[in-house]
C-alpha positions as CSV (number, residue, x, y, z in Angstrom):
1,M,205.3,-37.2,106.5
2,T,205.9,-38.0,102.9
3,N,205.7,-34.3,102.0
4,M,208.3,-33.5,104.5
5,Y,210.7,-36.0,102.9
6,V,209.9,-34.6,99.5
7,L,210.7,-31.0,100.7
8,G,213.8,-32.1,102.4
9,A,215.0,-33.9,99.3
10,S,214.2,-30.9,97.2
11,A,216.2,-28.7,99.5
12,V,219.2,-31.0,99.4
13,V,219.0,-31.1,95.6
14,A,218.8,-27.3,95.5
15,L,221.8,-27.0,97.7
16,V,223.7,-29.5,95.6
17,V,222.8,-27.6,92.5
18,V,223.9,-24.3,94.0
19,F,227.1,-25.9,95.2
20,L,227.8,-27.4,91.9
21,F,226.9,-24.1,90.2
22,T,229.3,-22.2,92.4
23,L,231.9,-24.8,92.0
24,S,231.6,-24.8,88.3
25,R,232.3,-21.0,88.1
26,M,230.0,-20.6,85.2
27,V,229.2,-17.0,86.0
28,R,231.7,-14.5,87.3
29,Y,231.4,-10.8,88.2
30,V,234.4,-8.4,87.6
31,G,234.4,-5.0,89.3
32,N,234.9,-1.9,87.2
33,N,238.1,-1.1,89.0
34,R,239.6,-4.5,88.5
35,V,240.7,-6.9,85.7
36,A,240.1,-10.7,85.4
37,I,242.9,-13.0,84.2
38,V,241.4,-16.1,82.7
39,E,243.1,-19.4,83.3
40,K,241.8,-22.3,81.1
41,L,242.0,-25.5,83.0
42,W,241.5,-27.9,80.1
43,S,241.0,-27.7,76.4
44,R,240.5,-29.9,73.4
45,N,243.6,-28.2,72.0
46,G,245.7,-29.5,74.8
47,S,248.2,-27.6,76.8
48,I,250.8,-25.1,75.6
49,T,254.1,-26.5,74.7
50,G,256.3,-23.5,75.5
51,G,255.9,-20.2,77.4
52,L,253.2,-19.2,79.7
53,I,250.4,-17.6,77.7
54,A,248.1,-19.8,75.6
55,L,247.8,-18.0,72.3
56,N,246.0,-20.8,70.5
57,R,243.2,-21.6,73.1
58,E,245.3,-24.2,74.8
59,A,245.0,-24.8,78.4
60,G,246.8,-22.1,80.4
61,Y,246.6,-18.4,81.0
62,Q,244.7,-16.6,78.2
63,P,246.1,-13.4,76.7
64,V,242.9,-11.4,77.0
65,V,241.8,-10.0,80.3
66,L,238.2,-9.4,81.4
67,R,236.9,-6.0,82.4
68,G,233.9,-5.0,84.6
69,G,230.6,-6.9,84.5
70,Y,229.2,-10.5,84.5
71,H,230.9,-13.1,82.4
72,F,229.7,-16.7,81.6
73,F,231.9,-19.7,81.2
74,V,231.7,-23.3,80.4
75,P,231.4,-25.1,83.7
76,F,234.5,-26.5,85.3
77,Q,236.8,-25.3,82.4
78,Y,238.0,-21.8,83.5
79,R,239.5,-20.2,86.6
80,V,239.2,-16.4,86.9
81,H,241.9,-14.4,88.8
82,S,240.6,-11.0,89.8
83,Q,243.4,-8.4,90.0
84,P,243.4,-4.6,90.6
85,L,244.1,-2.1,87.8
86,V,247.7,-0.9,87.7
87,T,248.0,2.8,88.9
88,I,251.2,4.8,88.5
89,P,251.1,7.9,90.7
90,Q,252.0,11.4,89.5
91,G,255.8,11.9,89.1
92,Q,256.6,8.2,89.5
93,I,257.8,5.4,87.3
94,G,256.5,1.8,86.9
95,Y,258.9,-1.0,85.8
96,I,257.7,-3.9,83.7
97,F,258.8,-7.5,84.0
98,A,257.5,-9.9,81.2
99,R,257.1,-13.5,82.1
100,D,256.7,-14.8,78.6
101,G,258.3,-13.8,75.3
102,A,261.5,-14.3,73.4
103,P,264.6,-14.9,75.4
104,L,267.2,-12.1,75.9
105,G,270.3,-12.1,73.8
106,P,273.6,-12.9,75.4
107,T,274.6,-9.2,75.6
108,Q,271.3,-7.9,76.7
109,T,270.4,-6.8,80.2
110,L,266.9,-5.6,79.5
111,A,264.3,-6.8,77.0
112,S,264.2,-4.8,73.8
113,N,261.0,-2.9,73.0
114,A,262.2,-1.8,69.5
115,A,259.6,-4.0,67.8
116,T,256.8,-3.6,70.3
117,A,256.0,-1.7,73.5
118,D,252.3,-2.5,73.7
119,F,251.9,-4.0,77.1
120,L,248.0,-3.9,77.0
121,D,247.8,-6.4,74.2
122,V,249.7,-9.6,75.2
123,R,249.0,-11.4,71.9
124,A,250.5,-8.5,69.9
125,F,253.4,-8.2,72.3
126,L,254.3,-11.9,71.9
127,A,253.5,-12.0,68.2
128,N,255.8,-9.1,67.4
129,G,258.8,-10.6,69.2
130,G,258.5,-9.1,72.6
131,Q,261.1,-10.4,75.0
132,K,260.7,-11.8,78.5
133,G,262.4,-10.3,81.5
134,P,262.7,-6.7,82.7
135,Q,261.8,-4.2,79.9
136,R,263.6,-1.1,78.7
137,T,260.4,0.8,78.4
138,I,258.9,2.2,81.6
139,L,255.3,3.2,82.5
140,R,254.6,6.8,83.3
141,E,251.7,8.2,85.3
142,G,248.2,6.7,84.7
143,T,246.0,3.6,85.2
144,Y,246.5,0.5,83.1
145,A,244.4,-2.7,82.5
146,I,247.4,-5.1,82.1
147,N,247.4,-8.9,82.1
148,L,249.3,-9.5,85.3
149,A,249.9,-13.1,84.5
150,Q,252.2,-12.0,81.6
151,F,253.5,-8.7,83.1
152,V,254.5,-7.8,86.6
153,I,254.4,-4.1,87.3
154,I,256.7,-2.8,90.1
155,T,256.1,0.6,91.7
156,R,257.3,2.2,94.9
157,E,254.2,1.2,96.9
158,H,253.0,-2.0,95.1
159,I,254.0,-5.0,93.1
160,Y,251.2,-5.6,90.6
161,G,251.2,-9.2,89.4
162,L,249.7,-12.7,89.7
163,M,252.1,-14.7,91.8
164,L,252.5,-18.1,90.3
165,E,254.9,-19.5,92.8
166,R,255.8,-18.7,96.4
167,A,259.3,-17.6,95.3
168,D,257.8,-15.0,92.9
169,E,257.0,-12.5,95.6
170,A,260.5,-12.6,97.1
171,L,262.0,-12.2,93.6
172,F,260.0,-9.1,92.7
173,T,260.4,-7.7,96.2
174,E,264.2,-7.9,95.8
175,M,263.9,-6.2,92.3
176,Q,261.8,-3.5,93.9
177,S,264.5,-3.0,96.6
178,V,267.3,-2.6,93.9
179,I,265.3,0.0,92.0
180,E,264.6,1.9,95.2
181,Q,268.3,1.9,96.0
182,R,268.9,3.6,92.7
183,S,266.1,6.1,93.4
184,G,264.5,4.6,90.3
185,F,260.8,5.3,91.0
186,G,261.1,9.0,90.6
187,A,262.5,11.3,88.0
188,V,266.1,12.5,88.0
189,V,265.7,16.2,89.0
190,I,268.7,18.5,88.8
191,K,268.1,22.0,90.2
192,D,269.9,25.2,89.2
193,A,270.8,26.0,92.8
194,T,272.7,22.7,93.4
195,D,275.3,23.4,90.6
196,Q,275.5,19.6,90.0
197,I,275.5,17.4,86.9
198,G,274.5,13.8,86.4
199,I,277.1,11.2,85.3
200,V,275.2,8.4,83.5
201,T,276.3,4.8,83.5
202,V,274.4,2.6,81.0
203,H,274.0,-1.1,81.9
204,D,272.7,-2.3,78.5
205,G,273.9,-2.3,74.9
206,P,277.2,-3.2,73.3
207,A,280.3,-3.1,75.4
208,L,283.1,-0.6,75.0
209,T,286.2,-1.4,73.0
210,A,289.5,-2.0,74.6
211,D,290.8,1.5,73.8
212,Q,287.8,3.2,75.3
213,I,287.3,4.0,79.0
214,I,284.1,6.0,78.5
215,A,281.4,5.8,76.0
216,P,281.3,8.6,73.4
217,E,278.4,10.9,72.9
218,V,275.7,9.6,70.5
219,G,272.1,10.5,69.6
220,T,272.4,14.2,70.6
221,D,271.1,15.5,67.3
222,Q,267.5,16.6,67.9
223,S,266.8,16.7,64.2
224,D,267.3,13.0,63.9
225,G,264.2,11.4,65.4
226,A,265.4,7.9,64.9
227,T,268.4,8.3,67.2
228,F,267.7,11.3,69.4
229,H,267.3,9.5,72.8
230,N,266.7,12.8,74.7
231,S,269.3,12.3,77.4
232,F,268.9,8.5,77.8
233,Q,265.1,8.6,78.3
234,D,264.5,6.5,75.2
235,P,266.8,3.4,75.5
236,E,265.9,2.0,72.2
237,K,266.9,5.1,70.3
238,F,270.1,5.2,72.3
239,I,271.0,1.7,71.2
240,A,270.0,2.5,67.6
241,A,272.3,5.5,67.7
242,G,275.2,3.2,68.5
243,G,275.3,3.8,72.2
244,R,277.4,1.6,74.3
245,R,277.1,0.4,77.9
246,G,279.4,1.9,80.5
247,R,280.0,5.4,81.9
248,Q,278.9,8.0,79.4
249,L,280.7,11.1,78.2
250,Q,277.4,12.9,77.9
251,V,276.2,14.3,81.2
252,L,272.8,15.5,82.5
253,V,272.4,19.1,83.4
254,E,269.5,21.0,85.0
255,G,266.1,19.5,84.4
256,S,263.9,16.5,85.1
257,Y,264.6,13.1,83.4
258,F,262.5,10.0,83.5
259,I,265.2,7.3,83.1
260,N,264.9,3.6,83.5
261,R,267.3,2.9,86.4
262,L,267.7,-0.7,85.4
263,F,268.9,0.6,82.0
264,A,271.1,3.5,83.3
265,T,272.1,4.8,86.7
266,V,272.9,8.4,87.5
267,E,275.6,9.7,89.8
268,M,275.4,13.3,90.9
269,T,278.6,15.3,91.0
270,P,279.4,19.0,91.4
271,K,280.1,21.2,88.4
272,T,283.6,22.2,87.8
273,V,283.9,25.8,88.9
274,I,286.9,27.8,87.8
275,E,287.2,30.9,89.9
276,V,288.4,34.3,88.7
277,G,292.2,34.4,88.7
278,H,292.5,30.8,87.6
279,V,292.3,28.7,84.5
280,G,291.6,25.0,84.1
281,V,294.0,22.9,82.1
282,V,292.1,19.8,80.7
283,I,293.7,16.4,80.5
284,S,291.2,14.4,78.4
285,Y,291.1,10.6,78.7
286,T,288.9,10.1,75.7
287,G,288.5,11.1,72.1
288,D,290.7,10.7,69.0
289,S,294.4,11.3,69.0
290,G,294.9,14.9,68.0
291,A,297.7,16.7,66.2
292,D,300.4,18.4,68.3
293,T,299.9,22.2,68.6
294,S,302.7,23.0,71.1
295,G,305.2,24.1,68.4
296,E,308.7,23.2,67.4
297,D,310.4,24.8,70.4
298,Y,308.5,22.8,73.0
299,R,310.0,19.4,73.5
300,H,308.3,18.3,76.8
301,G,305.1,16.8,75.4
302,E,302.2,17.4,73.0
303,L,299.3,19.7,73.3
304,V,296.1,18.9,71.4
305,A,292.9,20.6,70.4
306,R,289.7,20.5,72.4
307,G,287.7,17.3,72.1
308,T,290.8,15.1,71.5
309,R,292.8,12.9,73.8
310,G,295.6,14.6,75.7
311,V,296.4,18.0,77.2
312,W,294.2,20.6,75.6
313,S,296.2,23.6,74.3
314,D,293.4,26.0,75.2
315,P,292.6,26.2,79.0
316,L,289.2,26.7,80.4
317,L,288.6,30.3,81.4
318,P,286.8,31.3,84.7
319,G,283.2,30.0,84.8
320,K,281.1,26.8,85.5
321,Y,281.5,23.8,83.4
322,A,279.4,20.6,83.2
323,F,282.6,18.6,82.8
324,N,282.6,14.8,83.1
325,T,285.4,14.2,85.6
326,Y,285.5,10.5,84.5
327,A,286.3,11.5,81.0
328,G,289.2,13.8,81.9
329,K,290.9,15.8,84.6
330,I,291.0,19.6,85.1
331,I,294.0,21.0,86.8
332,I,293.3,24.4,88.3
333,V,296.2,26.8,87.7
334,P,296.3,30.2,89.4
335,T,296.9,33.1,87.0
336,T,297.3,35.7,89.7
337,N,300.5,36.0,91.7
338,F,300.9,33.2,94.3
339,I,303.5,32.9,97.1
340,L,305.6,29.9,97.8
341,K,306.9,30.0,101.4
342,W,310.0,28.1,102.4
343,D,308.7,28.1,106.0
344,Q,307.5,25.0,107.7
345,A,305.2,27.0,110.1
346,T,303.2,28.7,107.3
347,T,301.5,27.6,104.1
348,G,300.3,29.7,101.2
349,Q,296.7,29.9,100.1
350,H,297.0,27.3,97.3
351,K,299.0,24.9,99.5
352,F,301.6,24.3,96.8
353,D,304.2,24.8,99.5
354,E,302.9,22.7,102.3
355,N,305.9,20.4,102.1
356,L,308.5,23.2,101.9
357,S,310.7,24.1,104.9
358,E,313.4,26.7,105.6
359,V,316.7,26.4,103.6
360,S,319.6,25.1,105.7
361,L,322.7,27.3,105.2
362,I,326.4,27.1,106.2
363,T,328.0,30.6,106.2
364,K,331.6,31.5,105.5
365,D,332.3,31.8,109.2
366,A,330.8,28.4,110.0
367,F,327.4,29.4,111.3
368,E,324.5,27.1,110.4
369,P,321.3,29.2,110.2
370,T,318.1,28.3,108.5
371,L,316.7,30.9,106.1
372,P,313.0,31.4,105.5
373,L,312.1,32.5,102.0
374,S,309.1,33.7,100.1
375,V,309.0,33.6,96.3
376,V,306.2,35.4,94.4
377,V,305.4,33.5,91.1
378,H,303.0,34.2,88.2
379,I,301.9,31.9,85.4
380,D,300.6,33.3,82.2
381,Y,297.2,31.7,81.5
382,R,298.3,30.9,77.9
383,K,301.3,29.0,79.2
384,A,299.4,27.1,81.8
385,P,299.0,24.0,79.5
386,L,302.8,24.0,78.9
387,V,303.5,24.0,82.6
388,V,301.0,21.2,83.2
389,Q,302.2,19.1,80.3
390,R,305.8,19.5,81.5
391,F,305.4,18.9,85.3
392,G,302.0,17.2,85.6
393,D,300.7,19.8,88.1
394,I,301.9,22.9,90.0
395,K,302.7,21.1,93.2
396,K,305.1,18.7,91.5
397,L,306.7,21.7,89.8
398,V,307.3,23.3,93.2
399,E,308.5,20.2,95.0
400,Q,310.6,18.6,92.2
401,T,312.1,21.6,90.5
402,L,311.7,24.9,92.3
403,D,312.6,23.7,95.8
404,P,316.0,22.2,94.9
405,M,316.8,25.1,92.5
406,V,316.0,27.8,95.1
407,S,317.7,26.0,98.0
408,A,320.9,25.4,96.0
409,Y,321.1,29.0,95.0
410,F,320.9,30.4,98.6
411,K,323.3,27.7,99.9
412,N,325.8,28.9,97.3
413,V,325.3,32.5,98.4
414,A,325.6,31.7,102.1
415,Q,329.0,30.0,101.6
416,K,330.5,33.3,100.4
417,K,329.1,35.4,103.2
418,T,329.7,35.7,106.9
419,L,326.6,35.7,109.2
420,I,327.0,39.4,109.7
421,E,327.2,40.0,106.0
422,L,324.2,37.8,105.4
423,L,322.3,39.9,107.8
424,Q,323.5,43.3,106.7
425,E,323.5,42.7,103.0
426,R,320.1,41.1,102.9
427,S,318.6,43.7,100.6
428,D,321.4,43.3,98.0
429,I,321.2,39.5,98.2
430,Q,317.5,39.7,97.7
431,E,317.8,42.0,94.7
432,Q,320.6,39.8,93.1
433,A,318.6,36.7,93.7
434,G,315.6,38.1,91.9
435,D,317.7,39.1,88.9
436,Q,319.6,35.9,88.6
437,M,316.7,33.5,89.3
438,R,314.2,35.2,86.9
439,A,315.9,33.8,83.8
440,K,315.8,30.3,85.4
441,F,312.1,30.6,86.1
442,N,311.4,31.7,82.5
443,A,313.0,28.5,81.3
444,Y,310.1,26.7,83.1
445,N,307.4,29.0,81.6
446,L,307.1,30.8,84.9
447,E,307.4,34.5,85.7
448,L,309.3,35.3,88.9
449,Q,307.9,38.5,90.4
450,E,309.8,38.8,93.7
451,V,312.1,37.0,96.1
452,L,311.7,37.9,99.7
453,I,314.3,36.8,102.3
454,G,313.4,36.4,106.0
455,T,315.7,36.6,109.0
456,P,318.1,33.7,109.4
457,R,317.2,31.5,112.4
458,A,319.4,29.3,114.6
459,A,318.7,25.6,115.2
460,A,316.9,24.7,118.4
461,G,319.2,25.0,121.4
462,N,321.9,27.0,119.6
463,D,322.2,30.5,120.8
464,Q,325.3,31.6,118.9
465,I,323.4,33.5,116.3
466,E,321.4,35.2,119.1
467,K,324.6,36.4,120.7
468,V,325.8,37.8,117.5
469,L,322.5,39.5,117.0
470,Q,322.6,40.9,120.5
471,Q,326.0,42.4,119.8
472,L,324.7,44.0,116.7
473,R,321.7,45.3,118.6
474,E,323.9,46.8,121.3
475,R,326.1,48.4,118.6
476,Q,323.1,49.7,116.9
477,V,321.7,51.1,120.1
478,A,325.0,52.9,120.7
479,E,325.0,54.3,117.2
480,E,321.4,55.3,117.6
481,Q,322.1,57.1,120.9
482,V,324.9,59.1,119.2
483,T,322.6,60.0,116.4
484,T,319.8,60.7,118.9
485,Y,322.0,63.2,120.8
486,Q,323.0,64.9,117.6
487,K,319.4,65.1,116.5
488,Q,318.4,66.4,120.0
489,K,321.1,69.1,119.6
490,I,319.8,70.0,116.2
491,A,316.3,69.9,117.6
492,A,317.3,72.2,120.5
493,E,318.8,74.7,118.1
494,G,315.8,74.4,116.0
495,E,313.6,74.9,119.0
496,K,315.5,78.0,119.9
497,L,315.1,79.4,116.4
498,L,311.4,78.3,116.6
499,R,311.0,80.2,119.9
500,E,312.6,83.3,118.4
501,A,310.4,83.0,115.3
502,Q,307.4,82.5,117.5
503,A,308.3,85.5,119.7
504,R,308.9,87.5,116.6
505,A,305.7,86.3,115.1
506,H,303.9,87.1,118.4
507,Q,305.3,90.7,118.3
508,Q,305.0,91.0,114.5
509,T,301.8,93.0,114.8
510,A,303.4,95.6,117.1
511,I,306.5,95.6,114.9
512,T,304.4,96.0,111.8
513,E,302.3,98.7,113.4
514,S,305.5,100.6,114.6
515,E,307.1,100.2,111.2
516,L,303.9,101.5,109.6
517,S,303.7,104.3,112.2
518,I,307.3,105.3,111.4
519,T,306.5,105.2,107.7
520,V,303.4,107.2,108.3
521,Q,305.3,109.7,110.5
522,E,308.0,109.9,107.9
523,N,305.4,110.6,105.3
524,Q,303.7,113.0,107.6
525,G,307.1,114.8,108.2
526,K,307.8,114.9,104.5
527,A,304.3,116.3,104.0
528,A,304.8,118.8,106.9
529,V,308.2,119.8,105.4
530,K,306.6,120.1,102.0
531,R,303.7,122.0,103.6
532,A,306.1,124.2,105.6
533,A,308.1,124.9,102.5
534,Q,305.0,125.8,100.7
535,E,303.8,127.9,103.6
536,A,307.3,129.5,103.9
537,E,307.2,130.2,100.2
538,Q,303.7,131.5,100.6
539,T,304.8,133.5,103.7
540,R,307.8,134.8,101.8
541,T,305.6,135.8,98.9
542,L,303.1,137.3,101.3
543,A,305.9,139.0,103.3
544,H,307.4,140.4,100.1
545,A,304.0,141.6,99.1
546,E,303.3,142.9,102.6
547,S,306.8,144.5,102.7
548,D,306.1,146.1,99.4
549,K,302.7,147.2,100.7
550,I,304.1,148.4,104.0
551,R,307.0,150.1,102.2
552,I,304.7,151.8,99.8
553,V,302.2,152.5,102.6
554,G,305.1,153.5,104.9
555,E,306.4,155.8,102.2
556,G,303.0,157.3,101.9
557,E,302.5,157.4,105.6
558,A,306.0,158.9,106.0
559,A,305.2,161.5,103.5
560,K,301.9,162.1,105.2
561,T,303.6,162.0,108.6
562,I,306.3,164.3,107.5
563,A,303.7,166.6,106.1
564,L,301.5,166.3,109.2
565,A,304.6,166.5,111.4
566,G,305.7,169.6,109.6
567,A,302.3,171.1,110.0
568,E,302.1,169.9,113.6
569,A,305.5,171.2,114.3
570,E,304.6,174.5,112.8
571,R,301.4,174.4,114.9
572,I,303.3,173.4,118.1
573,T,306.0,175.9,117.4
574,R,303.5,178.6,117.0
575,T,301.5,177.3,120.0
576,G,304.6,177.0,122.1
577,L,305.7,180.5,121.2
578,A,302.3,181.7,122.0
579,T,302.2,179.7,125.3
580,A,305.7,180.8,126.2
581,E,304.8,184.4,125.6
582,T,301.7,183.9,127.7
583,I,303.6,182.2,130.5
584,E,306.2,184.8,130.4
585,K,303.6,187.4,130.7
586,Q,301.9,185.5,133.5
587,A,305.2,185.0,135.3
588,A,306.0,188.6,135.0
589,A,302.6,189.3,136.3
590,S,303.0,187.0,139.2
591,G,306.3,188.4,140.3
592,G,308.6,186.2,138.4
593,A,309.1,182.6,137.5
594,Q,309.7,181.5,141.1
595,Y,306.4,182.6,142.2
596,Q,304.7,181.2,139.1
597,L,306.2,177.7,139.8
598,T,305.2,177.8,143.3
599,R,301.7,178.8,142.4
600,Q,301.3,176.0,139.9
601,V,302.7,173.4,142.3
602,I,300.4,174.5,145.0
603,E,297.4,174.4,142.6
604,R,298.2,170.9,141.5
605,L,298.8,169.7,145.0
606,A,295.6,171.2,146.2
607,D,293.7,169.4,143.4
608,A,295.4,166.1,144.3
609,L,294.6,166.4,148.0
610,E,291.1,167.3,147.2
611,K,290.5,164.3,145.0
612,S,292.3,161.8,147.4
613,G,290.7,163.1,150.6
614,V,294.0,162.9,152.5
615,D,294.5,165.3,155.4
616,I,297.2,167.8,154.8
617,V,298.1,168.0,158.5
618,P,298.0,164.6,160.4
619,R,295.4,164.5,163.1
620,V,297.9,162.9,165.4
621,Q,301.5,164.0,165.3
622,I,304.1,162.3,167.2
623,S,307.4,164.0,167.6
624,T,310.5,162.4,169.2
625,G,312.0,165.8,169.9
626,G,315.3,164.7,168.5
627,G,315.2,166.9,165.3
628,E,315.8,170.4,164.6
629,A,313.2,173.0,164.8
630,G,311.2,173.1,161.6
631,Q,311.8,169.4,160.7
632,G,308.6,168.1,162.1
633,G,306.6,169.5,159.1
634,G,307.6,166.4,157.1
635,A,307.8,166.0,153.3
636,L,305.3,168.7,152.5
637,Q,307.3,171.3,154.4
638,A,310.5,170.0,152.7
639,L,308.9,170.3,149.3
640,I,307.6,173.8,149.9
641,G,310.9,174.7,151.4
642,M,312.8,173.4,148.4
643,L,310.6,175.3,146.0
644,L,311.2,178.4,147.9
645,S,314.9,177.8,148.3
646,E,317.5,179.2,146.1
647,K,317.9,175.8,144.3
648,G,314.4,175.9,143.1
649,I,314.8,179.5,142.1
650,H,317.9,178.5,140.2
651,M,316.0,175.7,138.5
652,L,313.4,178.1,137.5
653,G,315.9,180.8,136.8
654,E,316.3,179.9,133.1
655,P,312.9,179.2,131.7
656,V,313.0,176.9,128.7
657,A,310.3,176.7,126.1
658,A,308.4,173.4,125.8
659,N,309.6,172.6,122.3
660,D,313.3,173.5,123.0
661,A,316.0,171.0,123.3
662,K,317.1,169.7,126.8
663,P,320.0,171.4,128.4
664,Q,323.4,169.6,128.3
665,T,324.1,170.2,132.0
666,G,322.1,170.5,135.2
667,I,318.8,168.9,136.0
668,A,316.3,168.4,133.2
669,A,312.9,169.9,133.6
670,E,310.3,167.4,134.2
């Protein structure tokens, strides 16, 4: 029983010892991924008199943090606060809030880190004059073992810090919300495709003077390492370079910038784009006062050089410009021809004429038409600053100067013209207007290219002008009809000539062929005549030759014939004489010439009958009995009878020789 009491008492003592050991916090373990903030509960050095961190071993939060492992402490003297390591993700920014340090100056918004920016050594930070409050320096990507009793680190996802009071968490949560609204946990990224620039507003540093509306550029020289702040990414160098709070003249262009958004905010705005056919006249609100460059003849204001305050004498040519629109104004001026339309229903491309309407006229014959106009204007790009300096912008020039000038001119013209003259002389009026108004436009540094006049219109509900126009139309139709009839007559005559020409052209081939045929035939006739002449000449020559030949041959033949004839005649004569002598002797032997002739006739008749086979006496003889006796013998009897008659004897009574001449009287011998 006693042993049980002893064991029980030992167990109680052991439990009390363990409890007291735990309560005393003599041994503490810190993980390798955490830090331990040591709070000294009591100290022989007493408590700190100011601030939060005990730098001289007083009671309070100690400046040194504990890392991973076991740590031994004096019992009941220390309290250890385990906190995670501070991790800043890739591409993000961590903001630092210092609980202890020197107070901020009256013009400061953020604590200066010019003397120290070592947030891992709290003792060094405080000893070197580190200031309490939000810091100008930011934390970039990485993991940090920071004393979270002295520093509170704010990131997008976490608030790293030892909350000393209940209100601390709300305070830092609100601070986190402000930074998030400024997109402050990420880098400022400006891409090429966006064609934007960043307008920077600095919230710390000396204020601007009364004559400044925008802070001038400072710290842009890369060769000066003490002041080059690299586009506001190093606030301390920006302040050292003389930078002032407020909207900055320097802008951010394409790139990534890690800027403390509690120090400076960035507003994105488009680049200024000047299209082809335009120039930009710059009105600068900042810079020093420049010398006037407009010249002695220009009395409407001053033009200054680039970089100074006022209207720049040199306009910006077409292109893209990273121009800070808070530091100045760019007025786009077209350098190509633009049209101003005095017509309420239409508006030009540049909208300079959106408030213009038709010009109200009163004609000489008391008509009240409205006249639409179009004026083509050109501005020399070198004179664009003069125009802007004089009128402020192109729209004011149009509405305050050109509109009353043009309207007054055409009102004056209309008062001297009737409505009909105004309609019919439109071209002349238009040409005169261009000539007379060109000089007036030149006085305003403008170039008038063309004046175009529209058709006069009547007011709503007034048809008088329409009636006049209808009469003009009817008159014109009548004139056109007369002209049409004349043209039709001319066209008919022309068509007639055309038809004849077409017919002639259609028969041209035959005409040409016939003309060629006539020419060929003429040529052939001439050739035939020539040939006939040649042949005739040849024939004559041949005939003469033949004649000479024949003559010569004839003379030879004649001589021959004469000779032969003479010989033949001699022969015939001799033969005839011999024959006659023979016949005479035969006739005498036959009883005379009568008997000789009868004998020869009978001999020849007999020969002829023999050869022809004709009967001498017809086999059938028909006699009518009406003739005399002896007449029935026919022709043969008659022939024989004649030969035996005295006539025959008479015929043969005088015998003639064969070669003698014929007798002059009586019957010639056959």
